[in-house]
C-alpha positions in Angstrom: -10.7 21.2 33.2 -7.1 20.5 32.2 -7.2 18.8 28.8 -3.5 17.7 29.0 -4.2 15.9 32.3 -7.2 14.1 31.0 -5.3 12.9 27.9 -2.2 11.8 29.8 -4.3 10.0 32.4 -6.3 8.1 29.8 -3.2 7.3 27.8 -1.5 6.0 31.0 -4.5 3.8 31.9 -5.3 2.5 28.5 -1.8 2.0 27.1 -1.0 2.3 23.5 -1.4 -0.7 21.2 -0.2 -0.3 17.6 -2.0 -3.4 16.4 -5.7 -4.4 17.0 -6.3 -6.7 20.0 -9.2 -8.1 21.9 -9.9 -6.3 25.1 -11.2 -7.9 28.3 -14.7 -8.0 26.9 -13.5 -9.5 23.6 -14.0 -6.3 21.6 -11.6 -5.5 18.8 -9.6 -2.5 20.1 -6.6 -0.4 18.8 -4.5 2.6 19.8 -5.5 4.0 23.2 -8.5 1.9 23.8 -10.5 2.6 20.6 -13.3 0.0 20.5 -13.5 -0.8 16.8 -16.4 -3.2 17.2 -18.7 -0.7 18.8 -17.3 2.7 17.6 -15.3 2.0 14.4 -13.7 5.0 12.9 -15.0 8.1 11.3 -14.5 8.9 7.6 -12.2 11.7 8.7 -10.1 9.3 10.7 -10.0 6.9 7.8 -8.9 9.7 5.5 -6.1 10.6 7.9 -4.9 7.0 8.0 -5.2 6.8 4.2 -3.0 9.9 3.7 -0.4 8.5 6.0 -0.4 5.2 4.3 -0.1 6.8 0.9 2.9 8.8 2.1 4.5 5.6 3.4 3.9 3.9 0.0 5.6 6.9 -1.7 8.6 6.6 0.6 8.9 2.9 -0.1 8.8 3.6 -3.8 11.6 6.1 -3.4 13.7 3.4 -1.7 13.3 1.1 -4.7 13.5 3.7 -7.4 15.5 6.7 -6.2 14.3 9.9 -7.9 11.1 8.3 -9.2 8.9 11.3 -8.5 11.0 13.4 -10.9 11.2 10.7 -13.6 7.8 8.9 -13.7 4.8 10.2 -15.6 1.9 11.0 -13.3 0.0 7.9 -14.6 3.0 5.6 -13.9 3.7 7.1 -10.5 0.1 6.9 -9.4 -0.1 3.2 -10.6 3.0 2.3 -8.6 1.9 4.1 -5.5 -1.5 2.3 -5.8 0.2 -1.0 -6.1 2.6 -0.4 -3.2 -0.3 0.9 -1.0 -2.3 -2.2 -1.9 0.4 -4.8 -1.5 2.8 -3.3 1.1 6.6 -3.3 0.7 7.2 -6.9 1.5 4.8 -8.2 -1.2 5.6 -5.5 -3.7 9.2 -6.5 -3.8 8.2 -10.1 -4.8 7.5 -8.6 -8.3 11.2 -8.8 -9.0 10.8 -9.0 -12.8 8.5 -5.9 -12.8 11.0 -4.0 -10.6 13.9 -5.1 -12.9 11.9 -4.0 -16.0 11.2 -0.6 -14.5 14.8 -0.1 -13.6 15.6 -0.9 -17.2 12.8 1.4 -18.4 11.0 -1.5 -20.2 7.5 -0.4 -19.2 5.8 -2.7 -21.6 7.4 -5.7 -19.9 6.9 -4.2 -16.4 3.2 -3.8 -17.1 2.9 -7.4 -18.3 4.7 -8.6 -15.1 1.8 -7.1 -13.0 -0.6 -9.4 -14.8 1.1 -12.5 -16.1 3.6 -15.2 -14.9 5.4 -17.4 -17.3 5.0 -21.1 -16.6 7.8 -23.6 -17.1 6.0 -24.8 -20.3 6.2 -21.3 -21.7 2.5 -20.5 -21.3 1.3 -17.5 -19.4 -1.0 -17.6 -16.3 -2.5 -14.8 -14.3 -0.5 -13.6 -11.4 -2.1 -14.1 -8.0 -2.4 -10.3 -7.7 -4.4 -10.1 -11.0 -6.6 -13.0 -9.9 -7.3 -11.2 -6.5 -7.8 -7.6 -7.6 -8.8 -8.0 -11.3 -9.7 -4.6 -12.8 -7.4 -2.8 -10.4 -4.4 -4.8 -11.6 -5.3 -3.9 -15.2 -5.5 -0.2 -14.4 -2.2 -0.4 -12.6 -0.6 -2.2 -15.6 -1.9 0.5 -18.0 -0.6 3.2 -15.8 2.9 1.6 -15.6 3.0 1.5 -19.4 3.1 5.3 -19.4 6.6 5.0 -18.0 9.0 7.8 -17.3 9.1 11.3 -18.7 11.4 11.7 -21.7 
């Protein structure tokens, strides 16, 4: 048995697909023919994906806030990684007021920006994010309040 030959043959026959697609039988499939409908993924595979996605979220935070790993408290950094992981870069950067407040080291305001939008009439309303994730947004806001190390 030649393991490398088996792997390369199956890769060649299946082809790589980064995003899920429906195969010829209508089954949700990803990668090199992984049938998600029938087989799914193991917890170990899910953990591997999680670790990679967390690393990507950390890299994205470093782009927005250079040196953040050295400046932020553990609570603040964890909260920001969690939010970046949950939203993805393109949605995270829509929190412009929060990002601006963090850059100005106004962590009280940054934490408020996670939860509340100001309406034109001056009243506050919940952000879409807060409405969608509830308690998670509150925990993130509390973590952001911990700010940067002195």
